[in-house]
C-alpha positions as CSV (number, residue, x, y, z in Angstrom):
1,X,51.0,-93.3,-135.6
2,X,52.2,-90.8,-133.4
3,X,52.4,-93.8,-130.9
4,X,54.6,-96.3,-133.2
5,X,56.8,-93.0,-133.2
6,X,57.5,-92.7,-129.5
7,X,57.5,-96.5,-129.4
8,X,60.2,-96.2,-132.4
9,X,62.4,-93.7,-130.5
10,X,62.3,-95.1,-127.0
11,X,63.8,-98.9,-128.6
12,X,60.8,-100.6,-129.8
13,X,61.6,-102.8,-132.2
14,X,58.3,-103.8,-134.1
15,X,56.9,-99.7,-133.6
16,X,60.2,-99.2,-135.8
17,X,59.1,-102.3,-138.2
18,X,55.9,-100.7,-138.2
19,X,57.9,-97.3,-139.3
20,X,59.6,-98.7,-142.2
21,X,56.9,-100.4,-143.6
22,X,54.5,-97.1,-143.3
23,X,57.6,-95.0,-145.0
24,X,58.3,-96.6,-147.8
25,X,54.4,-97.9,-148.6
26,X,53.2,-94.0,-148.0
27,X,50.6,-95.1,-145.2
28,X,49.7,-93.6,-142.7
29,X,52.1,-91.7,-143.3
30,X,54.4,-89.9,-146.2
31,X,56.5,-91.8,-148.1
32,X,59.9,-91.6,-147.7
33,X,62.3,-94.0,-148.4
34,X,65.2,-92.5,-145.9
35,X,63.1,-92.7,-143.4
36,X,61.7,-95.4,-143.9
37,X,65.1,-97.4,-144.4
38,X,66.1,-95.7,-141.2
39,X,63.3,-97.3,-139.2
40,X,64.1,-101.1,-141.2
41,X,67.6,-100.5,-139.7
42,X,66.6,-100.0,-136.2
43,X,64.5,-102.3,-135.6
44,X,67.0,-105.3,-138.2
45,X,69.8,-104.1,-135.6
46,X,67.8,-105.4,-132.5
47,X,67.5,-109.0,-135.0
48,X,63.9,-108.3,-135.6
49,X,63.5,-110.8,-137.9
50,X,60.7,-109.3,-139.7
51,X,62.6,-106.3,-140.2
52,X,65.2,-107.7,-142.0
53,X,62.3,-110.0,-143.7
54,X,61.5,-106.2,-145.4
55,X,65.4,-105.1,-146.1
56,X,65.7,-108.2,-148.1
57,X,62.4,-107.2,-150.0
58,X,63.9,-103.6,-150.5
59,X,66.9,-105.0,-151.9
60,X,65.8,-107.3,-154.1
61,X,63.6,-104.7,-155.8
62,X,66.8,-102.8,-156.2
63,X,68.5,-105.4,-157.7
64,X,71.0,-106.3,-155.0
65,X,70.7,-109.7,-154.6
66,X,74.2,-109.8,-152.4
67,X,72.9,-107.2,-150.2
68,X,69.2,-109.5,-150.2
69,X,70.9,-112.4,-149.4
70,X,72.7,-111.3,-146.5
71,X,69.4,-109.8,-145.3
72,X,67.3,-112.9,-145.5
73,X,70.4,-115.0,-144.3
74,X,69.8,-112.9,-140.9
75,X,66.2,-113.1,-140.8
76,X,67.1,-116.9,-140.7
77,X,69.2,-117.0,-138.5
78,X,66.8,-115.2,-136.6
79,X,64.0,-117.9,-136.4
80,X,62.6,-116.8,-139.9
81,X,61.5,-119.6,-141.8
82,X,61.0,-118.9,-145.3
83,X,60.4,-121.8,-147.6
84,X,60.0,-120.5,-150.5
85,X,62.1,-117.8,-150.9
86,X,61.5,-115.8,-154.0
87,X,57.6,-116.7,-152.9
88,X,58.6,-113.1,-150.6
89,X,59.1,-110.8,-153.6
């Protein structure tokens, strides 16, 4: 996890995505929604489509369909192809 933290702090979007997922799920790190979202937003800001998809899933689980749709559109705009949008949840 130390490698990902260092790389994430240096702006590596893939590391930020990995950190975001790890913190949200509590896998390899203490579960923390705040930390997980922080890292996912950092990766998503760099147009990391898979981070944007994770945010789509997060907001869909929260019942915030408008925000979920916004993030799904951004992910698709960044090259992610989702053939069956509801299968991602």
